[in-house]
N, C-alpha and C positions, 0 to 999 in steps of 0.2 A: 738374045740378051734380055734379062728380066727388067721390067720397068722399075725405076727408082722408087723407094718407099716414100710415102708422104711424110712431111715433118710432123714431129710430136708437138701437140699444143702445150704452151707454157704451163697452163694450169695443171695439166697431167704430169708434166716433167717435174714441176715443183712439188707435186703430191708425193713423189718418190724420194724427196730430199728431206730428211729430218731437220727440224729447226734447231741446229746446233751451231754454236759460235764458230767452231772450226770450219764449218761448211759455208759460212756467209760469203767468202770470196767466190766460191763455186756458184752460189745462187746469183751473185751479181754478174758473173761472166755469162751464165745461162741467159739471163734477162737481156744483157747487152747485145748478144748475137742473135736474138730472136728477130724474126721478120714477119711482116703481114703475109698471110696466105693469099696468093694472087687470086685464087678462085673465090675466096671470101670477099676480097676487095670489090669484085664486080657483081657480087650477089646482093640480094636485098638486105642482108645483114651487115654489109660493108661499113655503113656509117656508124655502126655500134660496136666496132671492134675495140676491145680493150687489151691490156697486157696479156691477160690469161688466154685470149683467143689467138695470140700470135703463135708462130711455129718455130721450132728449133730442130736442127738436124744433128743427131748424135755425132756424125762424122766431123761436122764443123766444130762441135764442142771438143772432140778428141784432138783436132788439129790445133785448137787454141789453148789447150791445157798447158803446154810448156810455157807459153807467154804468161798465163795466170800464175804458174808456179814461180816464175821469175819475179813477178810483181809481189807475190806474197812473201817470198824469201827476202826480197829487198826491204820490204816493210818490216819484217821481223828482225832482219839484220840491223836496221836503223834503231829499232827499239832496244835490241840487245846491246848495241854499241853505246846507246845513251845510258843504259843501266851500268855497263862496264865503266864508262867515264865517270858516272856518279860514284861508283865504288872506289875507283882510283883517287878521286878527289877526297872522298871520305878518309882514305888511308893517309893522304897528305894533309889532313886537317883543313882542306879547302871547302868549307861549307857552301860558299857562294857558287863555286863551280859545280858542286853536286846538285844544288837546286836548279841551276841553269840546264844541266843535262836532263834532269827529271821533268822539268817544264817542257823541254823540247820533245820528249817522248809523248807527253800529253797533247801537245800541239799536233804531232804526227797522227795520233789517234783521232783527234777532233777533225782534222782535214779529210779523213776518209769516212766521217759520219759516225764514228764509234764514240758517242758522247759519254756514255756511262763509263767506258774504259778510260777515256781521257780524265774523267773526274777521279778515278782511282789513282792515276799518276799524280794529279795535282794535289791530292790529299797527302800522299807520301811526301811530295816535295814541300808541302806546307809544314809538315812535321819537322823537317830539317830547317826550313827557313825561320821557324820560330826560335831556333837556338842561336841565330846569328845576331851580331851587334848591329850590322846594317839591315834596316827593316824594309828597304825598297823591294827586295825579292818577295817578302811576305805580302806586301801590298799588291804586287803584280799577281801573285797566286790567288789571293782573295778575290781579285777582279775576275780571274779566269774561272774560279769556282762559281762566282756570281752569275756569269754568263751561261755556264753549263746548267745551273739551276733554272735560269729563265728558259733555256732551250727545252728543258724537261718539264716545264710548266710548274716548277716548284717556286712560286713567287715569294712567299715569306722567307724561304731559305736564301734566295737570291738577295733579298733586301738585307738580311743579316750579314752576309758576306760583304756587300758593298758598304754598309755602315761601318763595319770594322775596318775595312780598307781606308775609308775616309778619315776615321779617327787617327789611325796610325800615320797616314800620309800628312795630315795637318801637324801632328806632333813632331814629325821628322822634317817638316818643310819640304816635302816631296810634291812639288807643284804638279808635275805630270800625273802622278798617282792620284792626287786629289781631283784633278779634272776628270780622269777616267772613272773614278768612283762616283762623282756627281752625275755623269752620263748614265752609269749603271743604275743609280737610284732613280733617275728620271725615267729610264726605260721601264723599271719595275712599277713605278707609280702609274705610268701610262697604261701598262698592261692590266693594272688593277682598276682602271677607270678613274683614277684620282688626278684629275686635270690640274688642279691648283698645286698639288705636290710636285707633279712632273714639271710644271712651269717654273717653280721655285728652284728645283735641282738643276734643270738645264740652264737657267739664267745664272745661277751661282757658278756653274762650270764655265759658262761663257765669259763671265767677268775674269775668272782666273786665266783662261786662255788668252783673252785680249791683253791682259796685263803682262803675260809672258811672251806675247808676240807670236804664238804658235798658230799659224794660219790654217793648218790642217784641222786642229781641234775647233777653231772658230767655225770653219765650214761645216763640220759634223754637227756641232751644237746648234748653229743657226738652222740647219736642215731639220733637226729634231724639233726645234721650236716651231718651225713651219708646219710640220706634220701635226703637232699638237694644236696649233691655231686652226688648221683646216678641220680637225675633228670637232672643234668648238665653234665652227662656223665663222671664225674670224678670218675671212678670206683675204681681206686687204692686208691684215697683219702677216698672214702666211706669205703673201707675195713679197712683202718687204724683207722678211727673213730669208726667203729664197734668193732674192737679189743679192743680199749680203753674203749668203752662202756661196753663190756662184763666184762672186768677186774673190772670196777667200780661197776657193778651190782652184781658181785660175792662178792665183798668186803662189799657191803651194805646188803647182804643176803636178797635180794628182789626178790622173785620168779616171781612176776608179771612183773617187769621191765625186768628180764631176758627173759621172754617169748616175750616181745616186741622187745628186742634186737635181739633175734633169728629169729623172724618173719621178721625183717628188713634184717638180714643176708640171709634168704631164698630168699627174693626179689632180693638181689644183686647176689646171686648164679644163679638165674634164668636169670637175665639180662646178666650174663657172659656166659650163655649157659651150666652151670653146673647143669643140670636138676636133676640128681640123688642126687647130694649133696643138692640141694634145698629141695627136697622131704624129705630127712633125717632131715634137719634142721627144717623144719616145724613140723615134728613129735616130735622132741626134744622140740620145743617151746610149743606144746600142753602139753607135759609132765610137763614142768615147770609151766604152767598156772594152771594145775590141782592140783599142790601142794598148791596154794594160795586159799583163799576164792573164791567161784565161781564167775567168771567174764564172763558172757555169751557173752557180747559184744566183748571182746578180743578173746575169743574162736571162735566166729563167724568170726572175721576178719581173723584169721589164716586159718580156714576151707575154706573161700572164696578164699584166696590166693592159697591154695592147689588146689582148683578146677580150678582156672585160669591157674595154671601151667599145669595141666593135659589137659586142653582145648588147650593150646598153643602147647602141644606135640601131639595133635591129639588123645589122649586117652579119647575118648568121653564117653565111658561107665563108666569109673572110675570117670570122672568129674561129670557125672549125679548122680552117687551114692553119691559122696561127697556133691553135692548140695542138694540132698534129705535129707541127714543127717543134713545139715545146716538148711534146711527148718523146720525139726522137732524141732530142738533146738530153732530156732527163734520163732516158734509158742508157744512152752512150756514156753519160757522165756518172752513172750509178747514183742517181738522186731520187730514190724511191719516195721520199717525203714529198717531193714536188709532183710525182705522179698522182699522189692523193689529191693535191690541189687541182691538177689538170683534169682528172676524171670527175671531180666535183663540179668544175666549170662546164665540162661536156654534158653532165647530167642537167645542169641548170639551163644550158642551151637547148636541150631537148624539151625541157619543161616550157621554155618560151614558145616552142612549136606545138605545145599540147600533145607531145608524142610520149605516150606512156612507156615505150620500150627504153626510154632513157634511164630507167631504174638500173639497168645493167652497169652503168658507170658508177652510180652510188654504191652498189653492192661491191664492185671491184675496189672502190676507195676504202670501204669499210674493211674488206679482206686485207688490204695492204696495211691499214692501221693496226690490225691484229697481229701482223707478222713483223712489224718494225719496232725499234725502240720507241716506246710510247711517247707521242706528242699529244697531250690531252687537248691543247688548244686547237690543233688541226683536226682532231677527231670530233670535237664539239662543232666545228664549222661544217664538217661533212653532215652530221646529223641535223644541223639547222637547215642547210640547203635541201637536204632530203625531205625534211618536213615541209618546207615551202613548195617543193616539187609535188608532193602528194596533195598538198592543199590546192594547188592550181588545177589538179585533175579531179577535184571534188572528193578525194578520199580522206575524209575528215578524221576518222578513227586512226588511220595509219599516220596521218600528219601529226596528230596529237602525241602519239607514242614517240615519234622521232624528235619532236620539239621538246618533250619532257626529258628525253635522254640528253639532249643538248643543254637544257637548263641545269640538270643535275651536275654535269661536268663543269659548266661555267660557274656554278655556285661553289663547287669545290676549289676551283682555281681563283675565285675572288674577282672574276672579270665582270665588273658591274655594267659596263656599256653594252656588251653583247648580251648579257643576261637580260637587260631591259628590253632589248629588241625581241628576244625570245618570249618574254612575258607579254609583250604587246601582241605578238602573233597568237599566243595561246588565248589571250583575252578575245581576240577576233573570232577564234573558233568556238568560244563559249557563248558568243552573242546570239 
């Protein structure tokens, strides 16, 4: 009997796959079933394994194809049914029903990470919503478009959508829509480094939420105010906001929001130097998240923060183990954007060890950025950390090139805070 053939490396398997939208589910399946090569795990290159170095067996891919076909077909059926429902509603002069069906299709696309496709559905739905007498659907769609714009790094466009949503919501006495628009405008201002603007929008939304007795929104906005205060070194104020956020999240019985609040508390504890307390809080956050329907994105956020905490403490082995767990989760949940963050942190970890072979993680992160729907903010972070990695190794020319690329992207995005950090690093290199 002939010996079984070795698995094909993912980077070689993906090289055979054209970057076509129709093949994205196949790409995701291929990545999800990949496994580390046992021989590589025990070799000297084991600690530097990235996605591209994992192996995939064609037989396993063939075995899993029916499952993939079923998932793809189910997704397309849901989209087609949403369109058909919208068409039937249009025939019956039910514009509100048509908008709801189109909005549902956009949400379905957004749930699987197809943000640009989600925007296309939202834009069609908005065209219908603008013809309705009831303007609440229009407000909801403008909010959805605003968040899509933020996800794609298009901050001015996001701000315009949220401003329009707020103006309509206030004119129509739509309290919920106005609160959501205020949060969106606060998020946009925060991303642009406009702290006072973010403060004003979050506070305005919080006043509306408190007046309406909506504890869920109170928790969200108190949490966002805490994040802002922490960024501005107002640590005592951040603690007060988080205490109120936790009270509101408990009152609303929302385990997912409780997980988010506790994750923010962990970040605050870490900033205050309370590392043990931060670790305990992150574990508690994970426990709350696991009580809710699976939210892989939130779980990954918490795990990445735990790894950053361990990295900052110099607990490099624990950080590596946490990052590997996050890598497995990101692959299984088809979250390639999170893989970019994971490999960036792995590269940073190697930099802390003065290990120049860590460059493979940054290169893998950049390659992923080039094959995903562009998230410029994430790409800028990769280049920033890659520049710092090169700087630690004394490679000043390479460091400058990567930092300047990060500055170029951040300038385009209008993200003043991170841009200031890059400028400071470039100034150090010029000294």
